[in-house]
Structure formats: C-alpha cells, structure tokens
N, CA, C, O and the ligand as a Tripos MOL2 file, in Angstrom:
@<TRIPOS>MOLECULE
protein
  261   259    66     0     0
PROTEIN
NO_CHARGES

@<TRIPOS>ATOM
      1 N          79.8520   99.8780   92.3440 N.3       1 MET1
      2 CA         80.7570   99.7960   93.4960 C.3       1 MET1
      3 C          81.9410   98.8940   93.1790 C.2       1 MET1
      4 O          81.7880   97.7850   92.6670 O.2       1 MET1
      5 N          83.0900   99.3890   93.4910 N.am      2 THR2
      6 CA         84.3020   98.6520   93.1840 C.3       2 THR2
      7 C          84.7010   97.7580   94.3560 C.2       2 THR2
      8 O          84.7890   98.1980   95.5020 O.2       2 THR2
      9 N          84.9310   96.5270   94.0380 N.am      3 VAL3
     10 CA         85.4160   95.6080   95.0660 C.3       3 VAL3
     11 C          86.9320   95.6820   95.0970 C.2       3 VAL3
     12 O          87.6000   95.4430   94.0910 O.2       3 VAL3
     13 N          87.4580   96.0120   96.2470 N.am      4 GLN4
     14 CA         88.9030   96.1530   96.3410 C.3       4 GLN4
     15 C          89.5220   94.8450   96.8100 C.2       4 GLN4
     16 O          89.4400   94.4610   97.9770 O.2       4 GLN4
     17 N          90.1330   94.1930   95.8620 N.am      5 LYS5
     18 CA         90.7680   92.9170   96.1820 C.3       5 LYS5
     19 C          92.2680   93.0850   96.3240 C.2       5 LYS5
     20 O          92.8650   94.0030   95.7620 O.2       5 LYS5
     21 N          92.8390   92.2160   97.0540 N.am      6 GLY6
     22 CA         94.2860   92.1700   97.1230 C.3       6 GLY6
     23 C          94.9050   93.2710   97.9630 C.2       6 GLY6
     24 O          96.1060   93.5240   97.8750 O.2       6 GLY6
     25 N          94.1130   93.9070   98.7560 N.am      7 ARG7
     26 CA         94.7030   94.9260   99.6160 C.3       7 ARG7
     27 C          95.2740   94.2490  100.8600 C.2       7 ARG7
     28 O          94.6100   93.4450  101.5150 O.2       7 ARG7
     29 N          96.4790   94.5860  101.1550 N.am      8 SER8
     30 CA         97.1320   93.9510  102.2880 C.3       8 SER8
     31 C          96.7160   94.6270  103.5780 C.2       8 SER8
     32 O          96.2150   95.7510  103.5640 O.2       8 SER8
     33 N          96.9210   93.9480  104.6850 N.am      9 PRO9
     34 CA         96.6620   94.5810  105.9870 C.3       9 PRO9
     35 C          97.4730   95.8520  106.1500 C.2       9 PRO9
     36 O          97.0410   96.8140  106.7850 O.2       9 PRO9
     37 N          98.6430   95.8310  105.5680 N.am     10 PHE10
     38 CA         99.5230   96.9940  105.5810 C.3      10 PHE10
     39 C          98.8310   98.2100  104.9680 C.2      10 PHE10
     40 O          98.8540   99.3000  105.5400 O.2      10 PHE10
     41 N          98.2210   98.0160  103.8110 N.am     11 ASP11
     42 CA         97.5250   99.1110  103.1400 C.3      11 ASP11
     43 C          96.3500   99.6150  103.9540 C.2      11 ASP11
     44 O          96.1060  100.8170  104.0570 O.2      11 ASP11
     45 N          95.6320   98.6710  104.5250 N.am     12 ARG12
     46 CA         94.4660   99.0860  105.3000 C.3      12 ARG12
     47 C          94.8810   99.8770  106.5250 C.2      12 ARG12
     48 O          94.2470  100.8730  106.8740 O.2      12 ARG12
     49 N          95.9430   99.4360  107.1750 N.am     13 LEU13
     50 CA         96.4220  100.1560  108.3440 C.3      13 LEU13
     51 C          96.8950  101.5510  107.9710 C.2      13 LEU13
     52 O          96.6290  102.5280  108.6710 O.2      13 LEU13
     53 N          97.5940  101.6190  106.8630 N.am     14 LYS14
     54 CA         98.1200  102.9000  106.4290 C.3      14 LYS14
     55 C          96.9760  103.8750  106.1630 C.2      14 LYS14
     56 O          97.0150  105.0370  106.5690 O.2      14 LYS14
     57 N          95.9680  103.3730  105.4770 N.am     15 GLN15
     58 CA         94.8240  104.2130  105.1700 C.3      15 GLN15
     59 C          94.1380  104.6780  106.4450 C.2      15 GLN15
     60 O          93.7410  105.8360  106.5760 O.2      15 GLN15
     61 N          94.0140  103.7640  107.3590 N.am     16 LYS16
     62 CA         93.3740  104.0840  108.6220 C.3      16 LYS16
     63 C          94.1210  105.2130  109.3360 C.2      16 LYS16
     64 O          93.5110  106.1480  109.8540 O.2      16 LYS16
     65 N          95.4190  105.1100  109.3530 N.am     17 PHE17
     66 CA         96.1820  106.1320  110.0470 C.3      17 PHE17
     67 C          96.2320  107.4300  109.2500 C.2      17 PHE17
     68 O          96.2860  108.5170  109.8250 O.2      17 PHE17
     69 N          96.2150  107.3110  107.9220 N.am     18 ASP18
     70 CA         96.2270  108.5220  107.1190 C.3      18 ASP18
     71 C          94.9770  109.3550  107.3510 C.2      18 ASP18
     72 O          95.0170  110.5840  107.2980 O.2      18 ASP18
     73 N          93.8900  108.6880  107.6030 N.am     19 GLN19
     74 CA         92.6240  109.3970  107.6990 C.3      19 GLN19
     75 C          92.3700  109.9930  109.0710 C.2      19 GLN19
     76 O          91.5230  110.8740  109.2190 O.2      19 GLN19
     77 N          93.0720  109.5340  110.0430 N.am     20 SER20
     78 CA         92.7980  110.0440  111.3760 C.3      20 SER20
     79 C          94.0830  110.1980  112.1570 C.2      20 SER20
     80 O          95.1450  109.7340  111.7420 O.2      20 SER20
     81 N          93.9690  110.8450  113.2750 N.am     21 ASP21
     82 CA         95.0570  110.8150  114.2330 C.3      21 ASP21
     83 C          96.2830  111.5980  113.7990 C.2      21 ASP21
     84 O          97.3920  111.3140  114.2510 O.2      21 ASP21
     85 N          96.0980  112.5730  112.9330 N.am     22 LEU22
     86 CA         97.2290  113.4130  112.5820 C.3      22 LEU22
     87 C          97.2450  114.6830  113.4320 C.2      22 LEU22
     88 O          97.9050  115.6660  113.0970 O.2      22 LEU22
     89 N          96.5140  114.6400  114.5220 N.am     23 ARG23
     90 CA         96.5450  115.7490  115.4500 C.3      23 ARG23
     91 C          97.7110  115.5570  116.4060 C.2      23 ARG23
     92 O          97.8710  114.5050  117.0250 O.2      23 ARG23
     93 N          98.5080  116.5930  116.5050 N.am     24 CYS24
     94 CA         99.6770  116.5290  117.3760 C.3      24 CYS24
     95 C          99.2400  116.4820  118.8300 C.2      24 CYS24
     96 O          98.4160  117.2790  119.2770 O.2      24 CYS24
     97 N          99.8030  115.5440  119.5460 N.am     25 ARG25
     98 CA         99.4430  115.4230  120.9490 C.3      25 ARG25
     99 C         100.0600  116.5330  121.8010 C.2      25 ARG25
    100 O          99.5580  116.8750  122.8710 O.2      25 ARG25
    101 N         101.1450  117.0750  121.3010 N.am     26 ALA26
    102 CA        101.8400  118.0940  122.0820 C.3      26 ALA26
    103 C         101.1790  119.4650  121.9490 C.2      26 ALA26
    104 O         100.9890  120.1610  122.9460 O.2      26 ALA26
    105 N         100.8270  119.8590  120.7120 N.am     27 CYS27
    106 CA        100.3230  121.2150  120.5160 C.3      27 CYS27
    107 C          98.9160  121.2570  119.9350 C.2      27 CYS27
    108 O          98.3090  122.3260  119.8710 O.2      27 CYS27
    109 N          98.3890  120.1130  119.5100 N.am     28 GLY28
    110 CA         97.0200  120.0740  119.0150 C.3      28 GLY28
    111 C          96.8640  120.4140  117.5430 C.2      28 GLY28
    112 O          95.7490  120.4360  117.0230 O.2      28 GLY28
    113 N          97.9610  120.6770  116.8790 N.am     29 TYR29
    114 CA         97.9010  121.0110  115.4550 C.3      29 TYR29
    115 C          97.5230  119.7830  114.6210 C.2      29 TYR29
    116 O          98.0790  118.7010  114.8100 O.2      29 TYR29
    117 N          96.5890  119.9600  113.7150 N.am     30 VAL30
    118 CA         96.1810  118.8560  112.8430 C.3      30 VAL30
    119 C          96.8660  119.0120  111.4980 C.2      30 VAL30
    120 O          96.6190  119.9710  110.7670 O.2      30 VAL30
    121 N          97.7170  118.0690  111.1860 N.am     31 ASP31
    122 CA         98.5310  118.1410  109.9750 C.3      31 ASP31
    123 C          97.8040  117.4680  108.8150 C.2      31 ASP31
    124 O          98.1060  116.3330  108.4460 O.2      31 ASP31
    125 N          96.8430  118.1900  108.2490 N.am     32 VAL32
    126 CA         96.0280  117.5920  107.1930 C.3      32 VAL32
    127 C          96.8160  117.3570  105.9140 C.2      32 VAL32
    128 O          96.4340  116.5150  105.1010 O.2      32 VAL32
    129 N          97.8920  118.0740  105.7260 N.am     33 GLU33
    130 CA         98.7090  117.9190  104.5210 C.3      33 GLU33
    131 C          99.7170  116.7900  104.6820 C.2      33 GLU33
    132 O         100.2770  116.2890  103.7070 O.2      33 GLU33
    133 N          99.9310  116.4100  105.9090 N.am     34 GLY34
    134 CA        100.9990  115.4540  106.1600 C.3      34 GLY34
    135 C         100.5190  114.0250  106.1270 C.2      34 GLY34
    136 O          99.4100  113.7280  105.6840 O.2      34 GLY34
    137 N         101.3640  113.1590  106.6000 N.am     35 GLY35
    138 CA        101.0280  111.7540  106.6410 C.3      35 GLY35
    139 C         102.0350  111.0280  107.4860 C.2      35 GLY35
    140 O         102.9840  111.6060  108.0150 O.2      35 GLY35
    141 N         101.8020  109.7590  107.5940 N.am     36 TRP36
    142 CA        102.7080  108.9380  108.4020 C.3      36 TRP36
    143 C         103.8430  108.4330  107.5510 C.2      36 TRP36
    144 O         103.6490  107.9990  106.4150 O.2      36 TRP36
    145 N         105.0210  108.4950  108.1100 N.am     37 ARG37
    146 CA        106.1580  107.8510  107.4720 C.3      37 ARG37
    147 C         106.1760  106.4150  107.9670 C.2      37 ARG37
    148 O         106.1450  106.1560  109.1700 O.2      37 ARG37
    149 N         106.2250  105.4990  107.0330 N.am     38 VAL38
    150 CA        106.0440  104.0980  107.3760 C.3      38 VAL38
    151 C         107.3280  103.3100  107.1650 C.2      38 VAL38
    152 O         107.9300  103.3570  106.0930 O.2      38 VAL38
    153 N         107.7300  102.5980  108.1800 N.am     39 THR39
    154 CA        108.8490  101.6790  108.0250 C.3      39 THR39
    155 C         108.4250  100.3240  108.5730 C.2      39 THR39
    156 O         107.6130  100.2370  109.4940 O.2      39 THR39
    157 N         108.9790   99.2850  108.0020 N.am     40 THR40
    158 CA        108.6340   97.9540  108.4710 C.3      40 THR40
    159 C         109.8690   97.2540  109.0090 C.2      40 THR40
    160 O         110.9710   97.3810  108.4760 O.2      40 THR40
    161 N         109.6470   96.5200  110.0710 N.am     41 THR41
    162 CA        110.7170   95.6940  110.6190 C.3      41 THR41
    163 C         110.1320   94.3100  110.8420 C.2      41 THR41
    164 O         109.5420   94.0330  111.8860 O.2      41 THR41
    165 N         110.3000   93.4580  109.8660 N.am     42 GLY42
    166 CA        109.7800   92.1050  110.0000 C.3      42 GLY42
    167 C         108.2660   92.1030  110.0470 C.2      42 GLY42
    168 O         107.6040   92.4780  109.0790 O.2      42 GLY42
    169 N         107.7190   91.6790  111.1780 N.am     43 SER43
    170 CA        106.2730   91.5680  111.2830 C.3      43 SER43
    171 C         105.6490   92.8100  111.9110 C.2      43 SER43
    172 O         104.4650   92.8200  112.2460 O.2      43 SER43
    173 N         106.4420   93.8350  112.0640 N.am     44 ARG44
    174 CA        105.9140   95.0570  112.6590 C.3      44 ARG44
    175 C         105.9940   96.2250  111.6890 C.2      44 ARG44
    176 O         106.8990   96.3190  110.8590 O.2      44 ARG44
    177 N         105.0310   97.0950  111.8230 N.am     45 VAL45
    178 CA        105.0250   98.3150  111.0210 C.3      45 VAL45
    179 C         105.1200   99.4980  111.9710 C.2      45 VAL45
    180 O         104.3620   99.6050  112.9360 O.2      45 VAL45
    181 N         106.0430  100.3620  111.6860 N.am     46 ARG46
    182 CA        106.2050  101.5360  112.5350 C.3      46 ARG46
    183 C         105.7930  102.7890  111.7670 C.2      46 ARG46
    184 O         106.2340  103.0320  110.6440 O.2      46 ARG46
    185 N         104.9490  103.5590  112.4020 N.am     47 TYR47
    186 CA        104.4790  104.8040  111.8090 C.3      47 TYR47
    187 C         105.0740  105.9700  112.5770 C.2      47 TYR47
    188 O         105.0930  105.9890  113.8080 O.2      47 TYR47
    189 N         105.5520  106.9320  111.8230 N.am     48 GLN48
    190 CA        106.1370  108.0770  112.4850 C.3      48 GLN48
    191 C         105.6190  109.3620  111.8350 C.2      48 GLN48
    192 O         105.5620  109.4880  110.6120 O.2      48 GLN48
    193 N         105.2540  110.2830  112.6740 N.am     49 HIS49
    194 CA        104.7790  111.5670  112.1700 C.3      49 HIS49
    195 C         105.4590  112.6820  112.9550 C.2      49 HIS49
    196 O         105.4900  112.6750  114.1860 O.2      49 HIS49
    197 N         105.9980  113.6340  112.2130 N.am     50 VAL50
    198 CA        106.6420  114.7650  112.8660 C.3      50 VAL50
    199 C         105.7570  115.9910  112.6850 C.2      50 VAL50
    200 O         105.4160  116.3640  111.5630 O.2      50 VAL50
    201 N         105.3980  116.6010  113.7810 N.am     51 CYS51
    202 CA        104.5540  117.7900  113.7400 C.3      51 CYS51
    203 C         105.3190  118.9450  113.1000 C.2      51 CYS51
    204 O         106.4230  119.2730  113.5350 O.2      51 CYS51
    205 N         104.7460  119.5610  112.0750 N.am     52 PRO52
    206 CA        105.4360  120.6770  111.4180 C.3      52 PRO52
    207 C         105.4610  121.9440  112.2660 C.2      52 PRO52
    208 O         106.2110  122.8780  111.9840 O.2      52 PRO52
    209 N         104.6490  121.9650  113.2850 N.am     53 LYS53
    210 CA        104.5970  123.1650  114.1180 C.3      53 LYS53
    211 C         105.5850  123.1250  115.2720 C.2      53 LYS53
    212 O         106.3160  124.0850  115.5160 O.2      53 LYS53
    213 N         105.5950  122.0060  115.9730 N.am     54 CYS54
    214 CA        106.4180  121.9680  117.1810 C.3      54 CYS54
    215 C         107.4650  120.8680  117.1390 C.2      54 CYS54
    216 O         108.2280  120.6850  118.0880 O.2      54 CYS54
    217 N         107.4960  120.1260  116.0110 N.am     55 ASN55
    218 CA        108.4860  119.0690  115.8240 C.3      55 ASN55
    219 C         108.3740  117.9010  116.7940 C.2      55 ASN55
    220 O         109.3110  117.1170  116.9440 O.2      55 ASN55
    221 N         107.2420  117.7930  117.4410 N.am     56 ALA56
    222 CA        107.0250  116.6240  118.2830 C.3      56 ALA56
    223 C         106.9100  115.3870  117.3890 C.2      56 ALA56
    224 O         106.3070  115.4390  116.3170 O.2      56 ALA56
    225 N         107.4800  114.3070  117.8300 N.am     57 ILE57
    226 CA        107.4590  113.0840  117.0380 C.3      57 ILE57
    227 C         106.4890  112.0860  117.6490 C.2      57 ILE57
    228 O         106.5880  111.7180  118.8190 O.2      57 ILE57
    229 N         105.5660  111.6700  116.8290 N.am     58 GLU58
    230 CA        104.5870  110.6750  117.2490 C.3      58 GLU58
    231 C         104.9480  109.3490  116.5910 C.2      58 GLU58
    232 O         105.1400  109.2840  115.3760 O.2      58 GLU58
    233 N         105.0390  108.3160  117.3770 N.am     59 THR59
    234 CA        105.3910  107.0140  116.8330 C.3      59 THR59
    235 C         104.3550  105.9740  117.2420 C.2      59 THR59
    236 O         103.9590  105.8900  118.4050 O.2      59 THR59
    237 N         103.9340  105.1990  116.2790 N.am     60 LYS60
    238 CA        103.0330  104.0890  116.5590 C.3      60 LYS60
    239 C         103.6420  102.8330  115.9850 C.2      60 LYS60
    240 O         104.2840  102.8580  114.9350 O.2      60 LYS60
    241 N         103.4360  101.7420  116.6790 N.am     61 GLU61
    242 CA        103.9380  100.4940  116.1680 C.3      61 GLU61
    243 C         102.8100   99.4810  116.1390 C.2      61 GLU61
    244 O         102.1050   99.2790  117.1280 O.2      61 GLU61
    245 N         102.6570   98.8590  115.0030 N.am     62 VAL62
    246 CA        101.5660   97.9050  114.8210 C.3      62 VAL62
    247 C         102.1560   96.5640  114.4050 C.2      62 VAL62
    248 O         103.0210   96.4810  113.5330 O.2      62 VAL62
    249 N         101.6680   95.5410  115.0450 N.am     63 ARG63
    250 CA        102.1440   94.1990  114.7050 C.3      63 ARG63
    251 C         101.2220   93.5930  113.6630 C.2      63 ARG63
    252 O         100.0060   93.5480  113.8440 O.2      63 ARG63
    253 N         101.7980   93.1380  112.5930 N.am     64 LEU64
    254 CA        101.0200   92.4730  111.5490 C.3      64 LEU64
    255 C         100.7420   91.0440  111.9690 C.2      64 LEU64
    256 O         101.5830   90.3610  112.5520 O.2      64 LEU64
    257 N          99.5310   90.6200  111.6490 N.am     65 GLU65
    258 CA         99.1580   89.2670  112.0440 C.3      65 GLU65
    259 C          99.4320   88.2860  110.9220 C.2      65 GLU65
    260 O          99.1790   87.0910  111.0720 O.2      65 GLU65
    261 ZN        102.8320  119.8580  117.5040 Zn       66 ZN66
@<TRIPOS>BOND
     1     1     2 1
     2     2     3 1
     3     3     4 2
     4     3     5 am
     5     5     6 1
     6     6     7 1
     7     7     8 2
     8     7     9 am
     9     9    10 1
    10    10    11 1
    11    11    12 2
    12    11    13 am
    13    13    14 1
    14    14    15 1
    15    15    16 2
    16    15    17 am
    17    17    18 1
    18    18    19 1
    19    19    20 2
    20    19    21 am
    21    21    22 1
    22    22    23 1
    23    23    24 2
    24    23    25 am
    25    25    26 1
    26    26    27 1
    27    27    28 2
    28    27    29 am
    29    29    30 1
    30    30    31 1
    31    31    32 2
    32    31    33 am
    33    33    34 1
    34    34    35 1
    35    35    36 2
    36    35    37 am
    37    37    38 1
    38    38    39 1
    39    39    40 2
    40    39    41 am
    41    41    42 1
    42    42    43 1
    43    43    44 2
    44    43    45 am
    45    45    46 1
    46    46    47 1
    47    47    48 2
    48    47    49 am
    49    49    50 1
    50    50    51 1
    51    51    52 2
    52    51    53 am
    53    53    54 1
    54    54    55 1
    55    55    56 2
    56    55    57 am
    57    57    58 1
    58    58    59 1
    59    59    60 2
    60    59    61 am
    61    61    62 1
    62    62    63 1
    63    63    64 2
    64    63    65 am
    65    65    66 1
    66    66    67 1
    67    67    68 2
    68    67    69 am
    69    69    70 1
    70    70    71 1
    71    71    72 2
    72    71    73 am
    73    73    74 1
    74    74    75 1
    75    75    76 2
    76    75    77 am
    77    77    78 1
    78    78    79 1
    79    79    80 2
    80    79    81 am
    81    81    82 1
    82    82    83 1
    83    83    84 2
    84    83    85 am
    85    85    86 1
    86    86    87 1
    87    87    88 2
    88    87    89 am
    89    89    90 1
    90    90    91 1
    91    91    92 2
    92    91    93 am
    93    93    94 1
    94    94    95 1
    95    95    96 2
    96    95    97 am
    97    97    98 1
    98    98    99 1
    99    99   100 2
   100    99   101 am
   101   101   102 1
   102   102   103 1
   103   103   104 2
   104   103   105 am
   105   105   106 1
   106   106   107 1
   107   107   108 2
   108   107   109 am
   109   109   110 1
   110   110   111 1
   111   111   112 2
   112   111   113 am
   113   113   114 1
   114   114   115 1
   115   115   116 2
   116   115   117 am
   117   117   118 1
   118   118   119 1
   119   119   120 2
   120   119   121 am
   121   121   122 1
   122   122   123 1
   123   123   124 2
   124   123   125 am
   125   125   126 1
   126   126   127 1
   127   127   128 2
   128   127   129 am
   129   129   130 1
   130   130   131 1
   131   131   132 2
   132   131   133 am
   133   133   134 1
   134   134   135 1
   135   135   136 2
   136   135   137 am
   137   137   138 1
   138   138   139 1
   139   139   140 2
   140   139   141 am
   141   141   142 1
   142   142   143 1
   143   143   144 2
   144   143   145 am
   145   145   146 1
   146   146   147 1
   147   147   148 2
   148   147   149 am
   149   149   150 1
   150   150   151 1
   151   151   152 2
   152   151   153 am
   153   153   154 1
   154   154   155 1
   155   155   156 2
   156   155   157 am
   157   157   158 1
   158   158   159 1
   159   159   160 2
   160   159   161 am
   161   161   162 1
   162   162   163 1
   163   163   164 2
   164   163   165 am
   165   165   166 1
   166   166   167 1
   167   167   168 2
   168   167   169 am
   169   169   170 1
   170   170   171 1
   171   171   172 2
   172   171   173 am
   173   173   174 1
   174   174   175 1
   175   175   176 2
   176   175   177 am
   177   177   178 1
   178   178   179 1
   179   179   180 2
   180   179   181 am
   181   181   182 1
   182   182   183 1
   183   183   184 2
   184   183   185 am
   185   185   186 1
   186   186   187 1
   187   187   188 2
   188   187   189 am
   189   189   190 1
   190   190   191 1
   191   191   192 2
   192   191   193 am
   193   193   194 1
   194   194   195 1
   195   195   196 2
   196   195   197 am
   197   197   198 1
   198   198   199 1
   199   199   200 2
   200   199   201 am
   201   201   202 1
   202   202   203 1
   203   203   204 2
   204   203   205 am
   205   205   206 1
   206   206   207 1
   207   207   208 2
   208   207   209 am
   209   209   210 1
   210   210   211 1
   211   211   212 2
   212   211   213 am
   213   213   214 1
   214   214   215 1
   215   215   216 2
   216   215   217 am
   217   217   218 1
   218   218   219 1
   219   219   220 2
   220   219   221 am
   221   221   222 1
   222   222   223 1
   223   223   224 2
   224   223   225 am
   225   225   226 1
   226   226   227 1
   227   227   228 2
   228   227   229 am
   229   229   230 1
   230   230   231 1
   231   231   232 2
   232   231   233 am
   233   233   234 1
   234   234   235 1
   235   235   236 2
   236   235   237 am
   237   237   238 1
   238   238   239 1
   239   239   240 2
   240   239   241 am
   241   241   242 1
   242   242   243 1
   243   243   244 2
   244   243   245 am
   245   245   246 1
   246   246   247 1
   247   247   248 2
   248   247   249 am
   249   249   250 1
   250   250   251 1
   251   251   252 2
   252   251   253 am
   253   253   254 1
   254   254   255 1
   255   255   256 2
   256   255   257 am
   257   257   258 1
   258   258   259 1
   259   259   260 2
@<TRIPOS>SUBSTRUCTURE
     1 MET1         2 RESIDUE 1 A MET
     2 THR2         6 RESIDUE 1 A THR
     3 VAL3        10 RESIDUE 1 A VAL
     4 GLN4        14 RESIDUE 1 A GLN
     5 LYS5        18 RESIDUE 1 A LYS
     6 GLY6        22 RESIDUE 1 A GLY
     7 ARG7        26 RESIDUE 1 A ARG
     8 SER8        30 RESIDUE 1 A SER
     9 PRO9        34 RESIDUE 1 A PRO
    10 PHE10       38 RESIDUE 1 A PHE
    11 ASP11       42 RESIDUE 1 A ASP
    12 ARG12       46 RESIDUE 1 A ARG
    13 LEU13       50 RESIDUE 1 A LEU
    14 LYS14       54 RESIDUE 1 A LYS
    15 GLN15       58 RESIDUE 1 A GLN
    16 LYS16       62 RESIDUE 1 A LYS
    17 PHE17       66 RESIDUE 1 A PHE
    18 ASP18       70 RESIDUE 1 A ASP
    19 GLN19       74 RESIDUE 1 A GLN
    20 SER20       78 RESIDUE 1 A SER
    21 ASP21       82 RESIDUE 1 A ASP
    22 LEU22       86 RESIDUE 1 A LEU
    23 ARG23       90 RESIDUE 1 A ARG
    24 CYS24       94 RESIDUE 1 A CYS
    25 ARG25       98 RESIDUE 1 A ARG
    26 ALA26      102 RESIDUE 1 A ALA
    27 CYS27      106 RESIDUE 1 A CYS
    28 GLY28      110 RESIDUE 1 A GLY
    29 TYR29      114 RESIDUE 1 A TYR
    30 VAL30      118 RESIDUE 1 A VAL
    31 ASP31      122 RESIDUE 1 A ASP
    32 VAL32      126 RESIDUE 1 A VAL
    33 GLU33      130 RESIDUE 1 A GLU
    34 GLY34      134 RESIDUE 1 A GLY
    35 GLY35      138 RESIDUE 1 A GLY
    36 TRP36      142 RESIDUE 1 A TRP
    37 ARG37      146 RESIDUE 1 A ARG
    38 VAL38      150 RESIDUE 1 A VAL
    39 THR39      154 RESIDUE 1 A THR
    40 THR40      158 RESIDUE 1 A THR
    41 THR41      162 RESIDUE 1 A THR
    42 GLY42      166 RESIDUE 1 A GLY
    43 SER43      170 RESIDUE 1 A SER
    44 ARG44      174 RESIDUE 1 A ARG
    45 VAL45      178 RESIDUE 1 A VAL
    46 ARG46      182 RESIDUE 1 A ARG
    47 TYR47      186 RESIDUE 1 A TYR
    48 GLN48      190 RESIDUE 1 A GLN
    49 HIS49      194 RESIDUE 1 A HIS
    50 VAL50      198 RESIDUE 1 A VAL
    51 CYS51      202 RESIDUE 1 A CYS
    52 PRO52      206 RESIDUE 1 A PRO
    53 LYS53      210 RESIDUE 1 A LYS
    54 CYS54      214 RESIDUE 1 A CYS
    55 ASN55      218 RESIDUE 1 A ASN
    56 ALA56      222 RESIDUE 1 A ALA
    57 ILE57      226 RESIDUE 1 A ILE
    58 GLU58      230 RESIDUE 1 A GLU
    59 THR59      234 RESIDUE 1 A THR
    60 LYS60      238 RESIDUE 1 A LYS
    61 GLU61      242 RESIDUE 1 A GLU
    62 VAL62      246 RESIDUE 1 A VAL
    63 ARG63      250 RESIDUE 1 A ARG
    64 LEU64      254 RESIDUE 1 A LEU
    65 GLU65      258 RESIDUE 1 A GLU
    66 ZN66       261 GROUP 0 **** ****
C-alpha cells in the first residue's frame, strides 16, 4: 500500500469532485468523460463544469482552510 504524502487539500478536493457530482442538475446527464475546471482566487477554489448536453454551468466554490 502506497502512502500518499504531500497531497494538498486542493488535490483532495479536486479528486473528490472528479469522482462524483458530474451529473448535470438541469438535464441529468452524467459527464463521465468530463471534469471540473478549477480556478483559484486566493483562499478559495472555484470549480466549474459545463454540461456538454445542455450547456448548463455548474459552479462550486470551496474555501481552503
Ligand atoms: Zn445538462
């Protein structure tokens, strides 16, 4: 078993979002091929996902501690 050291909260959050929640709230399409586009603004991380089916934009914002 590999011990994963040095992973930032940023990486863990990204992984968490990559693995779940890619279902479009507007049309229900699950974008398994897609992922979150990640931008950071200071102590916050913003995740954005655009549904390839209906172009609905999902945005999440997470504050880093
Ligand atoms: Zn959609």
